[in-house]
N, C-alpha and C positions, 0 to 999 in steps of 0.2 A: 347450544344457545350462546349468543354473545353476551358479554358482561359489560353493561354501560349503565351508569346511574342517572343519565340525563336523557329524557325523551326529546328535549329540544328547548329552544328559547325564542320568544317573540314578545315585542312590546314591553321589554323590561322584566318579563316573568320567565322564570325557569321552571320547567316541569320535571321533577325528580321522582325517582322510584327506588324501592328497595326489594324489587322482584315480586312483592306481594301487594304493595300499595303505591299509590302515586299522589303527589300533591304539587301545588303551585307555590313558588317562593319568590319573593322580591328581595334580593340581597340589599338593595338600597334602603328600604324601609324596615326590613327584618320580618315583615309579616308573611305568614304562610296560610294556605287553606288547610282545612281538615283533611286528613288522608282519605283517599278513595280506594276501596278494595278493588283489585284488578281481577282476582278470581282465576288464577292459572298461570302457567308458564307462557312466555311470549317470545316470538322470534323476530318479528318485524314491527316497528313502531314509529310514531311521529306525533308531534304536537304543533298546532298552528291555530290561526285565527280566521274564522269565517266572517269576513268584513261586511257581507251583505246582511247577515242575520245578527251581527254583533255577538258572536258566540266563540268561545274557545273550545277546541275539540281535540280529543286524544284518540289516536288511531293505533290499534294493536291487533296482531294475529295471536290469539290465545290458543294454547294447546291444552286440551282437557285430558287426553290420553294419547299414547303413541299412535301416530297416523291420523288423529282426529283433531282438527283445528277449526276455529271460527274467526272470521274477520269482523271486527267490531269497531264502532265509533262511540266514544263517550262524549256527550255534550255536557260541559261543565256549567253549573248554575245552582240555584237554590235547591233543586232536586236533581242531582247528577243522574242523567239517564243514559242508558246504552242501548244499542240495537245492532243486530247483525246486518251487514250490508253485503253487496256483491263480493264474491271471493277475490282475493288478491291474485292478480295474473301470474305471479311467481309463487310457487309452493316451496317453502323451505325444506331442505333435505330430500327433495324429490330426485331420485337418480336419473330421471328422464329430462331434467332441466338441461337446456342447451346453452344457457348463459349463467353467469355468476352474479348474485346480488352483492355488490362490493361493500356495502355498509348497511347495518340493520336499521339505523335511525334515518327517517326521511328528512330531507333538508327543506325547511320552510322558506319560501321566497315571499317577502313582504309585498303587499299590494296585489298579489295574484291569488292569494288564498289556496296555494298548492303546496303539497309535500312532494319531494322528488328523490328518487333513488337511481343509482347508476347500475345498469346491466352491461356486462361485458363477457366476451368469450376469448380465452387465450389461444384457442385453436383457429379462430377466424378473425376477421377484422371487424366483426359485429360489435357495436357499442351504441347504446341508446339510453335515454332518460325515461324512466317509468314515473308518471305523474298522477297524483290523486288530487282532484278538485274537491276541497272541503266544503264548498257551497253546494255543488251538484252531487257530490259524493260519487263521482264517476272517475274512471281511469282513462289515461291516454298515453301515447308514446311519442317522444320527441327525438328526432334525429340529431346527432351531434356532428360537428365538422369532421370531414374526412381526414383520416390519418395520412401523413406523408409515407412514402415507401420506406423511408429510413426509420420510422417510429418503431420503438421496441414493443412488439406485440406481447412479449412476456411480462412487461411492466404495465400494471393496470393504471388507467387514468384516475384523476381525482376530481370530484365534484365540489363546488364551493359557491358561495354567494359573495359578490363583490359589488359594493355600491348599489345594492338592491337588485342586482342582475345575476342570473345564473352564469356560472363560469366553469370551465373545465381545463385541466392541465394534462398535456401529453409529454412523454419523454422520448427524445430522439437519441439513438444509440451514441454514447460517448461524447456528444458535443453540446447539447442544449435541451432545455425544456421549453415547450410552447404553451402559452396561456391564451385561451379564447374566452370571449364574453358574448352572451346573447343579449343584444341591445333591446329587443322586443320579445317578451316572453312568449313561447309557443310558436315563434316564427323561425324556422331553421335558416332561412335566408339572412337573418339578422346576426348570425354568428360572425364576430369580428375578431381578428387576430390582435390581441392586446399587447403581447410582449413575447420576446424570445430571450430566455434567461440562460446565459452561458454556464456550463457546468463548472463548479468549484469543488475541490476535493471534499470539503465539509458538507456539500450539498448532495453528493452522490455516494458517500461512504458512511457506514458500511452499505454494501449492495442490498437492495430491497426490491420487493415486488410491486411497489406503488410509486407513482410519479410524485413529483414535488407537491406538497400539500399547501395550497393558498389558504391563508387565514383571514387577512384583513387588508384593505387598501387605504392608506392614509391620504390626506388631501393633496400632498405634494408628490403624488404618484410613486410613493414608496410602498412596496408590497411586503407584508409580513407573511413568512412561510415557515413551515415546520420541516426540519431536516430529518433524515433517517434516524439519527441518534437522539431525537427528541429535543434538539436545541432550536430556539427561535432565531430566524435569520431575516434581515432587512435587505431587500433588493430594490435599488433605485432604478426605476424603469426609464428614467431620463438619460442617465449617463452610464448605466450598466454596472455601477459599483455595488459591492456587497459588504454589509456590515453585520457584526455579531454583537447584539446588545447584551449587557450584563444581566441577563435573566436566566437563571439556571432552573430549568423546568424539571430537573431530576435530582437536584442536590438537597442538602440538609434543610434548606428553607421550606421544603414541602414534605419532609418526612413525617410530619404529624398527620398528613392526609393519607387516607387509604387510596392507593392508585386505582384508576379505572384501567381495565385490561384491554389492550389491543394486542394480544400475544402476551408472552410471559413478561411480567414486570413493566408493561407499558402503561402509558397514560393517554387519556383522551381529553382534548381541550375544546371548549366551545366559546365562540365570541358572544359577548353579552353587552347590551346597551342599557345604561341606567335609565330608569323612569320612576315616576311616583304612582304608577298604576297599582291599584290594590285589588286582590282577589274579591274583596267585599263588594266592589263596584258591580260585579256580576252575580251578586247574591250568594257568594261562597262564604261560609263561616270561616273566620280567620282567628289565628292564635299566634302570638309573638314568641311562644316558647316551644312550639312543635319541633323545632330543629334539634332540641335536646333529646326528643323521644324518637325521632325519625333518623335513621342512619343510612343515608345514601353512600355510594362509593366515592363521592368527591364533593368537597365544599369549594366554591369559587369565590375568591375575595377580590 
């Protein structure tokens, strides 16, 4: 099982968990919802907003016992309800899987009502997005842009959202990373090459199995990425310059926080946009002191 304390973020709300319970938290206002019992271990998850029905939904694959799992949707509201839906197309830990699910947490794309996961095979050039429509509660598959012949097949791509669009980064051996953006969600023909980022020693060392991780695009076309060592890097897509801001994501300034694991001693970061949205708007009981009782693996300030 992966260890990540965040199911996701949308509309200024973070959905946190401590493996047994989940809750919504607005860091801007400090209010949280009452914890929701999950009822079992989970391997794949996601949190997003059903814009048609004005509902927040939590998606999880719950394991009751070894080899037996259930795909569930929790609809958050005055009475949090859950139901079993169609099985997730990818079965965690199935030896017959032909592709790897690169991250357990589905990426929510605002305005589309979808959660998205990246599937990839290191033995072939296969790569695709597995999408869950939170409105229809159905799955689909989206093709990604074709890799160049020089792309490192042993280095897995990274999925991201930039300016409300789905994006993916590939790594080309020894020279550069390529960033693509899907301008119209669900339309493979709309994939557009956004940038080519030349390799810098601090961007490619130490060697890793994942491509450069895009985090956020600033208004002036400066891209925030995560380096293999866990450092934040600013890449100016206009002139190709690279800057290293004075933000130490692994230093003493964060030692009071329990790290989220992506491998030994690693941390997982999520982009969060402030808002005044309250869980109580959707009928969820709120409490301003729940964070003292609820201990997720990461606080985000």
